[in-house]
N, C-alpha and C positions, 0 to 999 in steps of 0.2 A: 380542662384547655386540650383541645385536639386537634391534629392535621398541622402542627407546626414542626418545623425543622429547628432542632436545639442543639447548640454548639456549647459545651460545657466543660469549662476549665478545670480540672481539679475534681472532677465528677467521679473518680474513683474511692474519694476519700469516706469519713463518715457521713457528714451532712450529704454530699452529692450522691453516694449509694441510697441514700433512701429517697432522694428526690427524683432520682432514677427510677426506681422502684413502683413510684406514685405516677409518673408521666410515661413510660415505655410503652403500655398497650394503646395509647391512642397518639401516640407523636412520634417522629423518628429523633434519636439522640446520638450525638457524636462528642464522646470521652475524650478530651483531650489532656493526659496527664502522664507524668514522670514515673507513675506507678510507685512510689516509693512508700505510700501507705494505701495499700490496695486493699479496702474493706470490700469493694464492687467484686474482685474476685473471688470472696466467698460466698456469692450469693447468687441465686438462678438466674438473675439478669446480666451476669456477664456473659452468658449466651444468648441472649433476646435477640429475635429476629431484628427488631427495631433498634436495638443497639448496636453501635459502631466503636470499639477502642481503639484509641490511636496514640500512642506512646509518643510523648512530646514535651518540649520547655518552653512555658511562655516566653523566655528570652529570646527565643528563636522565630523571628517576626516574618521570617517570610515561610517558616511551616505552620505558623498560627493563620495566617491570611490563606494559604493553599487549602488547608484545612475547612477554615470556615467559609470557605466559598460555598450558595445554596442555602443558608441556615439566614432563618427570620430571627432568632432570638438565640439570645447569648448570656448565661448564667456565669460569672466570673468569681469562682470560687478558689482557684488555684491561690497557694502563698505560702510563704512560710512561717510555720506558727507554731505553737507550744513553748512555755516559758524558757526550758532547758534548752531548745534548739536554738531560739533565738539568741540566748545568753551567749550560748557557744560560737553562732554565725552571726554577728551583729550587723556588718557589712553585707553578706549575703542576704540578709533578710531583706536590708533596704533596698538592694538593687532586684530584687525579685519582685517585691510588693510596689515599688513605684515603676521601674522601668518595665516591667513584664506588664504591669495594668495599663502604661500608656501602649504597649504594642497589640494589647488585645482592642482597643478602643481605636486605635488607628486602621487596625484591620477591620473592626465592625462597621466605622464609615466606607472604608474602600469597598468592602462587599455590598452595602446598602442595608444592614440589618435595620428591621423597620418595624418589629412589634415589639421587642424589649430588650433592654441591655441591664440585667440585674447585676450588681455589683454587692459582694462581700466585704463589709468594714467589721468594725470590732467594738464593744462596749469599753474596750481600754481606752478609746479615745478621751474617756471622762476623766483619767487619772487613779491617783489611790482611794479618793471618796468620791462617791455619787449616791446621792440617794434622791430617789424618785427624779431624776434630771430628765428634759423633755429635751429633743431634736432641737430647741431653740437655745438651751443653754449651752455657755461657754464650755470649749474643749479645751485639756488641757496635755502638753507634750512630755511632761516629766523632765527631770533634770537633766542636764548634758552629760555625757559620760556615765548613766543608768543603762547598762544594755538593753533591760527589759524594756524600754521605752521606744528603743528603736522600733518595735513591732507597731506601737501605737503612731509614732510620726509617719509611718510608711504608711499604713493604714489612712490617716487622717489625709494626707497628700493624695493620696488616691481616692479619697472621696470627692476632695475638691475637682481633681482632673476630671473625674467621672462626670459631675454637676457641669463643669466646663464645655466639655464635650456635647453633652446637652442641649446647652444653650447658643452654643457658637455652631455645631453641625446640624441640631435639631435631632441628634439620637436619642429615642426615648428612653431615658435611663432613669435606675432607681437605685438607692442603696440601703442596706440593711444593717443594724447593729445587733448582734447576736449576744446574749446575754447568759452564760453558761450553757451551754447545752449539753445533756447528755442522753444515753440510752443504750439498747444494743447494737453490738458491731461497733462501739468506738473504738480506735484505734489510736495509738500515740498517747500524749498525754493526757490527764484528768483526773480529778479526785474522786468523783463518783467511779470511774473506772477501776482506779487504783483499788479505793475503798472494797469496793462488790469482790474484785477478782481475790484478792486477799483476805478478805472476810468468808469465801468459800472453802478457802484453802486453810483456814484457822490458823492464819500468817499473821505475824505483828503489823500493825496497821500504823504509818508513820505520819505524826501532823506538824507541820512547820512552825513553829512559832508557841501561841499559847491555844492555838484553837479558836481565839475570839474573833477572826476576820468573818464577815457577812456576807453571804453569797445571795441570789436569787437563782434557783435551778430552773432551767425550762427542758421538758420533754422532748425528745426530736420529732415524735409526730405532731408536735404543736407547732415546731418552728418550719415545717415543710408544709402545714396549714398556711402559715402568714407568707411564706416563699408564692404557693399556688395564688394566693389573692395580689401578691404583687404583681404576677406575671399575667394575670386576666384582668384587674380592674384597671381602668384609664385614669382613675384619680390618684394612681400610685406615682404615674410619670411627672418626675423631674422631684420626687422628693425623698426624704431620707426618715427611717424609721427603727426605733428601738423595738426589737423582740426580744421578750422574754416572759418570765411568768412570774410576779413581782407576790404571788400566794405561796412559792415553793422557798421564801426568804429564811436562813436559818445560818447558825454559825456553824464552822466547818468541824466544830466537835461534834455540835449538837447533828450535824449529817453523820459524822461518823457512827454515833449512839444509834442514829436512824438505820442504817446501814448493817451494824451489828442486829440490830432486833428483827428487821426483817430477814435477815439470811439465817437466824437463829446461830449465831457464831460467837464463839468464844476467844476469838483473836483481841490478845491485847493491844492496848493503844500505847503507843511511845511518843511523847513529844521530843523534836529533835529543835535544833538553832536555825533558826531562817538564814539561809546564805545569799539572798538577792533581795531586791526590794519587792513588796507585795502589796497588794488592792486589800483596803483594809474594811471597806464599805462600798457594796456593787450592790443597789434596787433601781431597777428602771421605772420611768414611767411610761406606760403602754399606749396613753389615751390617746394620742395620734391614732395608732394603726386601730385601735377601737373603733373611733368615730370616720376615718375615712375608708380602712378597709373593711371594718367588720369583723376584724380577729380576736378571738377570744380563748384564751390556751383553756385546755379541759382537761388535762391529766396533773393530779396532785403530785408531792413529792412523794409519799410513802407509794402510791399506784406505781410510779414511775419507777422507783428502786424496785419494787417486786417484779416487774417486766423486765428490767435489765438483768437481776438476779438470776431470773429462771434464763434467760437467755445465755449468759455466761456461765451459768450452772450447767447448760446441755453441753456447751463446748468442752468444759473441762471434763465431763464425763466422759463425750468422744474422743479426749486426748487420750485419756486413762486406756480406753479399750482398742483403741489404734498404735498406741505404742509399742513396739516391740520387746519383748523381755530378753533379756541375755540368757545365753544357753550355755551350762555348767558342764564342762568335759573333765573326766578322770585325768 
């Protein structure tokens, strides 16, 4: 992908920063972000000549439109996410993820985005249990009153909104549903992030429930490959894609053991009661992305954990060498 002007909401986050790294050399990118989770700021791409960072909130429709002018591509990553964050702020979650998405869509139509509008949804739209679910399978909204499901409801509403803008206004839209992405530079919540950092420090690893929840883990490089395919392939327009790696399927307890093995850690594991609804089974079907896009996840789970642990190990060693020590005086 070369010669495009890309407007990226939430581009300073974990996935956005990796996508910026892959696109910056050959495209001009504007990152529109609140910078509350600024993974991009820790990379050399924060100062890249093709990258402009504009602090902003997607609820500010005027700022979104003003900043988007002149761009032909939108990548919409901005959202309230993370189970703990969503449970604490369910109304703000819905407001940002629904109203914010509408304002980004309205701006895209008004300024004439004509290459792609790539929207981030979530695998949470499949509810507590999904095994090899395809994009044609029914989605689930969860029980009313369960704060966790406000994220899924908002993302599902946004998916419908994105598809509707595509049909009604000719906006070249595509939505992706990521399944448990992990890797270097992850900020905020995430099991592998939590497990790896604590394992490297030989600290206690906490598992909610019995650890029998099943997930499919997808390394960051593989989702970025999928996003580039969505941005480049004409076949992607008007579609929704599950993006993940079914080969990375493991129980949460099995994941913790794998992290301990890769990190050569002696961290104890402690099981703690669940404090909220959880996803028991989540394994995607990626057949549609394979057939239409040629998507093929390549990084197996153990290799992905190794790469992730190497990156966090470097960060921890850097912290140890740069943290000032206290001076003792008589």
